[in-house]
Each structure stands twice: as structure tokens, then as C-alpha cells.
C-alpha positions as CSV (number, residue, x, y, z in Angstrom):
1,X,233.5,-52.8,94.0
2,X,230.4,-54.8,93.5
3,X,228.4,-51.5,93.2
4,X,230.7,-50.1,90.5
5,X,230.5,-53.2,88.6
6,X,226.7,-53.1,88.8
7,X,226.6,-49.4,87.5
8,X,228.8,-50.2,84.6
9,X,227.0,-53.3,83.6
10,X,223.7,-51.3,83.6
11,X,225.2,-48.4,81.8
12,X,226.5,-50.8,79.1
13,X,223.0,-52.5,78.7
14,X,221.3,-49.3,78.6
15,X,223.6,-48.0,75.9
16,X,223.4,-51.4,73.9
17,X,219.6,-51.3,74.1
18,X,219.4,-47.6,73.0
19,X,221.5,-48.4,69.9
20,X,219.7,-51.6,69.1
21,X,216.4,-50.0,69.5
22,X,216.9,-47.4,67.0
23,X,219.3,-49.0,64.6
24,X,218.3,-48.6,61.0
25,X,216.1,-51.5,59.8
26,X,217.3,-53.3,56.6
27,X,214.2,-53.2,54.0
28,X,213.8,-56.1,51.3
29,X,213.8,-53.8,48.4
30,X,217.3,-53.2,46.9
31,X,219.0,-53.3,50.2
32,X,217.8,-49.8,51.2
33,X,218.2,-48.5,54.9
34,X,215.3,-46.6,56.7
35,X,215.9,-44.5,59.7
36,X,213.4,-43.0,62.1
37,X,215.5,-39.9,62.7
38,X,213.0,-38.3,65.0
39,X,213.1,-41.3,67.3
40,X,216.8,-41.5,67.1
41,X,217.0,-37.7,68.1
42,X,214.5,-38.2,70.9
43,X,216.4,-41.2,72.4
44,X,219.7,-39.1,72.2
45,X,218.1,-36.4,74.1
46,X,216.9,-38.8,76.8
47,X,220.4,-40.5,77.1
48,X,222.0,-37.1,77.4
49,X,219.6,-36.0,80.1
50,X,220.6,-39.1,82.0
51,X,224.2,-38.4,81.6
52,X,225.0,-40.8,78.8
53,X,226.6,-38.2,76.6
54,X,228.8,-40.6,74.6
55,X,226.0,-42.9,73.6
56,X,223.8,-39.9,72.9
57,X,226.6,-38.4,70.6
58,X,226.7,-41.9,68.8
59,X,222.9,-41.7,68.0
60,X,223.3,-38.1,66.8
61,X,225.9,-39.2,64.5
62,X,223.8,-42.0,63.1
63,X,220.9,-39.7,62.6
64,X,223.0,-37.3,60.9
65,X,224.4,-40.0,58.5
66,X,220.8,-41.1,57.8
67,X,219.8,-37.4,56.8
68,X,222.9,-36.9,54.8
69,X,222.2,-40.3,52.9
70,X,218.6,-39.2,52.2
71,X,219.7,-35.7,50.9
72,X,222.4,-37.4,48.7
73,X,219.8,-39.9,47.3
74,X,217.5,-37.1,46.3
75,X,220.2,-35.1,44.9
76,X,221.7,-37.9,42.9
77,X,218.9,-40.2,42.5
């Protein structure tokens, strides 16, 4: 039981740290958001290779959302 709890705690900590490490940073100018899509994709790949598919999928979705937002900004801006 203790071993399972420890594994779950480590997994949750890794997932939270991964999401916080690559979360988009809020810039000071006009509330724009900047994303390092390459870093997000690289971290997702690392997580997936370690078996953390759910967290990797979340990061991939965030990276895709950043790319979509940038494409829309260029299209409409």
C-alpha cells in the first residue's frame, strides 16, 4: 500500500511539474500569451516515453492550442 501511494505521489508531482514548467507565460504587453511549442512537444515526448501518456496528451493539446492561436492571430491580425 505504501509503495502504491508513493508511486502515485511521484507521478502526480512529475505531471504537475511538467505542466507548470512549460505553461505559457503571461507577457506584460496587452495580455498576450507566449508559448514555447518546441519545448512543450519535447516534454510531451519525454513524458510519453516514461509512460505518462495522459500528461503528454495534455501538453500536446496545449501546444496545438498555442499554434492555432498564433495562426489565427496572423490570419486576422
